[in-house]
N, C-alpha and C positions, 0 to 999 in steps of 0.2 A: 834714223827713224825714231820718232818720239815713242814714249811708252806711258802706260798708266801708273799712277801712284795711288795706292790704296792704304788707308789707315782705319782706325776705329774710333768710336765715339768717346773713348777715354782721353783722346787728344784735346778735347774741349775747344776745338776750333769753331768759330761762330758761323752762322748761316751765311752771312754776307761774305765772309772770307772764303768759304767753300764754293759758293756760287761764282766767285770771281776767277776761278781756275778751271781750265779745261783738262780733260783726261785725269780727273781726280775724283775718288769715291771714298766716302766714309761709311764703314760698316756699322749698322745700327747695333746698339746694345739695349738693355732694358733694366728698369727697376720695378720692384714689386711693393705696392702700398695699397692699403684698404682692400686687400683681396684681389687686386687687379695688377696685371703686367702693363707697364707703360713704356713704349718704345722711345729710345733716345738716339737721335742722329746728330743734329746740331741746332743751335738756336741763338737767341740774343738774351740779354739780361732779363728782359720782360718775360721771355719764355719760361725761365726757371724760377721766377719770383714766387709763383704759387707753391712750388715744391718746397722752397725754403720756409715759406710761411707755415706749411704743414708741419715741417720739422720743429719750428719754433712753438707750434701748438702741441707738441708732444707725440706726434706720429713717428713711426719708424719705417725705414725702407731697407730693402735688401736689393742686391744687384745680380745680374747674370752676364756672363761673358759671351762673346761670339762663339758659336759652335762650328764644328768641322763642316757640317752640311751647308751652312750659310756661306762659309768661305769657298767651298768647292763650287757652289752655284755661281758665284761671282767670277771666280777664276775661269770656269768653263765658258761663261758668256763672253768674257773678254778675249780669251785665247781662240775661241772659235771664230772670232771676227778678225783673226790674224794679229791681235795685239799682244804685247809683252807687258808684264806686270811687276812692279816693285811694291811689296807689301811691308809696311813699317808698323809694328804692332806694339800694344801696351806691354810694359815691362813684365818679363817672366817671373820677376821677383814678387809680383803683386797679383798675378792672374795666370790662368791656364790658357789665355788667348793665343799666346805664341805657339804652344804645343798643338792647339787646334788648327792653326793656320799651316803649320809644318805638315801635319797629317793630311790636310786637304791638298797641299802641294804634291806630296808623295802619291796620293791616290790619283790625282790628275795626270801625273807623269807616267804612271803605270798604264793609263788608258791612252795617253798621247805623249810619247817621249819627246816630241818636238815642241811641246808647250813650254813657253819661257815665263816662269814665275819664280821670283826670288823673294824669300821671306826673311826679314831682319827683325831681331829682337831690339827694340829701341832702348831697353833698360831705363826708360823714362816714363813719367806719368803726367797727367793733366797737360797744362800748356808747355811743360818741358818736352813732352812727346810732340806737342803741336809745334814748338820751335824747331825741333829736329826735322819734322816734316816740311816746315816752311823753308828751311835751308836746302832740303832735297829738291823742293819745287823750284827754288831759285837756280840750283845747279842745272836742272833739266832745261829751264828757260834759257840758260847760257850755252846749251848745246851738248851737255854731258850725256854720255850713253847710260843705259841702265846699269851696266857693270861698273862704270866709273862712279855713278851716284851711290850704288849699293856699297862699294868699297869705301867711299868717303864717309857714309853714314856709320859703318861699322868702326872705322878708325877714329871718328870724332864724337861718337855718342857719349863717351866719358867726359867730354868737354862741355856738355850741357849740364849746368848747375841748377839745382833746385833748393830753394830755401823757403820755408813756409811756417806760419803759425796758425793756431786755431783759437777760437774764442771760448769754446766749451769742451772741456776735457772728457765729458761724458760720451761724446761720439767716438773718441779714440778708445775709451774703455770698452764700448760695445764691440769694437773691432779687434780687441785684444792688444792694442798698442800701449795702453797703460793699465795698471791695476785699479780695482775699484777703490782701494784705499788712497792711491795717488790722486785719482780723480776727485774723491771727496775732499781731501785736504787741500788739493790744488785749487778747487773751486772756492773753498773758504778763504784761502790766502791770496786769491786772484793771481795764481801762478799760471803763466802762459808758456807752453813749450815752444822752443824754436827747433825745427826739425829739418832734415834734408834727405835726399835719396843717395844711397851709397853706390859703390862699384857694382854690387850685385842687383841694383835696381830695387832695393828695399828701403822702406821708410825707417829712419832711425832718429831718435831724439839726440840733440847736440847740446842744447842749453836750456835752462829754465830761468825765466825772468819774471819780475813782478810787475803786473800792470800791462794793459793793452798798448798804450802809447810806446812804452819801452820795448815791447816785442816788435812793434812795427819799425821802430828806429833800428832795432837789431838787424832786421832784414836789409835795410838800407846800408848799414855798416858792413855786413857780410858781402853785399854786392860791390861796394866801394873797395873793399879789401881784396877780393878775389877776381873781379872781372878782368879779362884780358882778351882783346885789347880794351883800354879804357875809352878810346874814342871810336866812333863809327859803328857801335853795336846797335842791333835791334833787340830790345828787351821785351819779353812777354810777362804780363802781370795778370794773374787770375784771382778771382775773388768769389766767395760764397755769399752773394747778394749783399755786398758791402763795397761798392766801387769807390766811395768816398775815402775809405781807409786805404785802398790800393793807391789812390792818387796821393794820399798823405806820404806813403813810402817814397814815391817819386819826388815829392817836394823836399823830403829829407835828403835824397840823393843830390838834388840840385843845390841845396845848401852846402853840401860837401864839395861841390865843384864838379860833380859827375853829370855829364849831359849826353845821354845816348842819342844816336841818330834818330831812333824812332822808339816809341813805346806803344805796344798793342795790348789793350785791356780785353780780357776774356772772362766771361762768367764761368764758374766751375759748374759743369753739368751734374745731374743727379748721379751719374756713374761714380764720380769721385766724391761728390758732395754728400752722398748718403753715409760715407765713412768719416768725412772730415767735419761736416756740419756747417751751419750758417756762421758767417763771420770769419771764415778761413781766408787768409791772404797769402799768396805765394808769388815769388819772383823767380824768373828763369833767365839765364844769361850764359855767355861763353866764358870759359876760364881755361887755364892750362890743364887742370885736372880736378876731379871731385875731391 
């Protein structure tokens, strides 16, 4: 029997992608700007362009996680229909969403011990989480059970590699990722950090390079160096309203002789983009380990 897969808006999956899959639900999240809360589910690059234009204009945004009540409502609706659920959530290293989903699962099973809901911490973010969900959807389509898919996700989440760079250090400063001094001098010297997500699902800086093009080339070099297997992979590329730069990373990969089976471009939603800013480019792929 098939099962539902549930994730959240931090996965950055596009509207067209979500609508192309059955028994698949994305939990809304929200961002706060100009005194208003704005719901985020999924969209295309045009959907999020006005948000990034607002950031470029100097506005600030904060974000909210999915709460326990919202998870409980969805879990109840699906299990009352006799469905089982695999919920793959935003990294616990970056958000309290995983704890909220686990509490909802516990509350549901107190009411209904027969309810089948499995919650998995993706330890991933943005389209890295999206790639993990994509692979889970593929497994389900091939006939894997909920238990088999959940086990695979837990065993392979550390194989989802995240490398990214940002264009403006000030957004990382606001989120406490870099100091005010580092952001100031980094901006003056055109220093671009190259970061990744570690074993704990947290963002950490790995390298500092000078200049935008060099930072983008570094993303390609890291992919070429670590991707395994080299052939037949589907790569996800996300961007903060700068798809041309994301495509430049792929052109660098192709010049190196690396040709993935498929490349899926995804705009970074406001849930992640509020913290990374416009001009962020991130690449996600499979490797032996983070």
